C-alpha positions in Angstrom: -70.6 -64.5 44.6 -73.7 -62.7 46.0 -76.2 -61.2 43.5 -75.7 -57.5 43.0 -78.8 -55.4 43.9 -80.7 -53.9 40.9 -80.5 -50.2 40.5 -83.5 -48.2 41.6 -85.3 -47.3 38.3 -87.3 -44.6 39.9 -84.4 -42.4 38.9 -84.2 -41.6 35.2 -81.0 -39.9 34.1 -81.5 -37.4 31.2 -78.8 -37.7 28.7 -78.9 -34.0 27.7 -75.7 -34.1 25.7 -75.3 -33.0 22.0 -74.4 -36.4 20.5 -74.6 -40.1 21.2 -70.9 -40.7 21.7 -70.4 -38.6 24.9 -73.8 -39.9 26.1 -72.6 -43.5 25.8 -69.3 -42.5 27.5 -71.4 -41.1 30.4 -73.5 -44.3 30.7 -70.3 -46.3 30.9 -68.9 -44.0 33.6 -72.1 -44.3 35.6 -72.1 -48.1 35.1 -74.5 -50.2 37.2 -75.7 -47.4 39.4 -78.4 -46.4 36.9 -80.8 -48.5 34.9 -83.0 -46.0 33.2 -82.1 -43.2 30.8 -83.9 -40.4 28.9 -83.1 -39.5 25.3 -84.6 -36.2 24.4 -85.4 -34.2 21.2 -82.1 -32.3 21.4 -80.3 -35.6 20.8 -82.4 -36.7 17.9 -80.1 -35.3 15.2 -77.0 -36.4 17.1 -77.7 -40.1 16.9 -80.5 -40.3 19.5 -82.3 -43.3 18.0 -79.1 -45.2 17.6 -78.3 -44.3 21.2 -81.7 -45.7 22.3 -80.8 -49.0 20.6 -77.4 -49.1 22.2 -78.8 -48.5 25.6 -81.4 -51.3 25.2 -78.5 -53.6 24.1 -76.7 -52.7 27.4 -79.8 -53.8 29.3 -80.9 -50.3 30.2 -84.5 -49.0 30.1 -85.1 -46.2 27.6 -87.4 -43.1 27.8 -87.7 -41.3 24.4 -88.8 -37.8 25.4 -89.8 -36.3 22.0 -93.1 -34.5 23.1 -94.8 -35.2 19.7 -97.5 -32.8 18.6 -99.1 -32.7 15.2 -102.3 -33.7 13.4 -103.5 -37.2 14.4 -102.5 -39.0 11.3 -98.9 -37.7 11.6 -98.6 -38.5 15.3 -100.0 -42.0 14.7 -97.5 -42.7 11.9 -94.6 -41.3 14.0 -95.4 -43.4 17.0 -95.8 -46.5 14.9 -92.3 -46.0 13.6 -90.8 -45.2 17.0 -92.4 -48.2 18.6 -90.1 -50.4 16.5 -87.3 -49.1 18.7 -89.3 -50.5 21.7 -88.6 -47.6 24.1 -90.1 -48.1 27.6 -91.7 -44.6 27.6 -92.5 -42.2 24.8 -93.9 -38.7 25.3 -96.5 -36.7 23.4 -98.3 -33.5 24.3 -101.3 -34.1 26.4 -104.0 -32.8 24.0 -106.6 -35.6 23.9 -106.5 -35.9 20.1 -102.7 -36.3 20.2 -102.9 -38.9 22.9 -105.5 -41.0 21.1 -103.4 -40.9 17.9 -100.3 -42.0 19.8 -102.1 -44.9 21.5 -103.4 -46.0 18.1 -99.9 -45.8 16.6 -98.4 -47.7 19.5 -100.7 -50.7 18.9 -99.7 -53.8 20.7 -96.1 -52.6 21.4 -95.1 -52.5 25.1 -94.1 -48.8 24.9 -96.0 -46.6 27.4 -97.4 -43.4 26.1 -96.8 -40.5 28.5 -98.7 -37.2 28.1 -97.1 -33.9 28.9 -99.4 -31.7 31.0 -97.6 -28.3 31.3 -93.9 -28.0 30.7 -92.0 -27.6 33.9 -90.1 -24.6 32.4 -93.3 -22.6 32.1 -95.0 -20.3 34.6 -98.3 -18.4 34.5 -96.8 -15.6 32.5 -95.6 -18.0 29.8 -99.1 -19.5 29.6 -100.6 -16.0 29.3 -98.2 -15.2 26.4 -99.3 -18.4 24.7 -103.0 -17.6 25.1 -103.6 -20.6 27.4 -106.8 -20.6 29.4 -106.6 -18.5 32.6 -106.4 -20.0 36.0 -103.8 -21.5 38.4 -101.2 -23.5 36.6 -101.5 -26.5 38.9 -105.3 -26.7 38.2 -104.6 -26.7 34.4 -102.0 -29.4 34.7 -104.3 -31.6 36.8 -107.2 -31.2 34.3 -104.9 -31.9 31.4 -103.8 -35.1 33.2 -107.4 -36.1 33.7 -108.2 -35.6 30.0 -105.1 -37.4 28.9 -105.9 -40.4 31.1 -109.4 -40.5 29.6 -107.9 -40.5 26.1 -105.8 -43.5 26.9 -102.4 -42.2 28.2 -100.5 -44.7 30.3 -99.1 -41.9 32.4 -98.3 -38.2 32.4 -95.4 -35.8 32.7 -96.0 -33.2 35.4 -94.0 -31.1 37.8 -93.6 -32.4 41.3 -95.9 -29.6 42.5 -98.8 -31.2 40.7 -98.0 -34.8 41.3 -100.0 -35.1 44.5 -103.2 -33.7 43.0 -102.8 -35.8 39.9 -102.2 -39.0 42.0 -105.5 -38.3 43.8 -107.5 -38.4 40.6 -109.6 -41.6 40.3 -108.4 -41.8 36.6 -104.8 -42.0 37.9 -105.2 -45.4 39.4 -102.6 -47.7 37.8 -101.2 -44.9 35.7 -97.6 -43.4 35.8 -96.5 -40.0 37.0 -93.1 -39.0 35.8 -91.6 -35.7 37.1 -89.0 -33.6 35.5 -88.2 -30.3 37.2 -86.4 -32.3 40.0 -83.3 -30.9 41.6 -81.3 -32.4 44.5 -81.1 -30.1 47.6 -78.9 -27.1 46.8 -78.7 -27.7 43.1 -79.3 -24.7 40.7 -82.7 -24.7 39.1 -81.4 -24.1 35.6 -84.3 -23.5 33.1 -86.8 -25.2 35.4 -89.4 -23.0 37.3 -91.6 -25.5 39.1 -89.2 -27.7 41.0 -88.8 -29.9 44.1 -86.2 -32.4 45.5 -86.3 -36.0 44.4 -87.6 -37.1 47.8 -90.4 -34.5 47.7 -91.5 -35.6 44.2 -91.7 -39.3 45.2 -93.6 -38.5 48.4 -96.0 -36.4 46.3 -96.9 -39.4 44.2 -94.4 -39.6 41.4 -93.3 -43.0 40.1 -90.1 -41.7 38.5 -88.0 -38.6 38.7 -86.0 -37.2 35.8 -82.6 -35.6 36.6 -79.9 -34.5 34.1 -77.3 -31.8 34.8 -76.8 -32.5 38.6 -75.7 -36.0 37.5 -73.9 -35.7 34.2 -72.1 -32.4 35.2 -71.0 -33.9 38.5 -67.3 -34.8 39.0 -68.4 -38.3 39.8 -71.7 -39.0 38.0 -72.1 -42.5 39.5 -71.7 -41.1 43.0 -74.2 -38.3 42.3 -76.7 -40.8 41.1 -76.2 -43.1 44.1 -76.7 -40.2 46.4 -80.0 -39.2 44.8 -81.2 -42.8 44.9 -80.2 -43.0 48.6 -82.4 -39.9 49.3 -85.5 -41.5 47.9 -88.1 -42.6 50.4 
């Protein structure tokens, strides 16, 4: 019997569901079409860490998207504990002191620390309201990426619109760029404000695209995932 092709792990499916049981049911429906899943903060009290363990036991890659932010000692302790679950990716906010603490907490574990630049649900008005430094949002995201790399981040989370400029940074050589805010052609933007199609994100320099609702809300999630993968350059 010929060997089955491995799924394209450039696609990460966000399991943005309230609890672990429907998320596991979705993973079973999707089957071998997808190898990489994101478990976010909203799932944490609904069995998210147990879900991460179940996914790993099924041979899936796991992205824990918790966007940690606290004083360095607390971040370091949290990452040290989470590293025992051996997720492939773990997110923290991209402030250099947070990144350095996360890298220290990770230690020798294989988990890659990804730093959030600017959330893809935000625009300039949101940054103004939060008293963030003035200037174009893409320039802020690129500078935050540069500083996160300097602090030891293995990669960054950024919108597709900033992926190209981040990829051009000398500091980005050998580092990951993971892009949420990705929507297939014709899909509703939802709560995202800085979006692009999966193909546009990959062409811009992203290594992985994160997509949730357009897959898990589709009548046939496996077919939706396969169509997105087929669109990637």
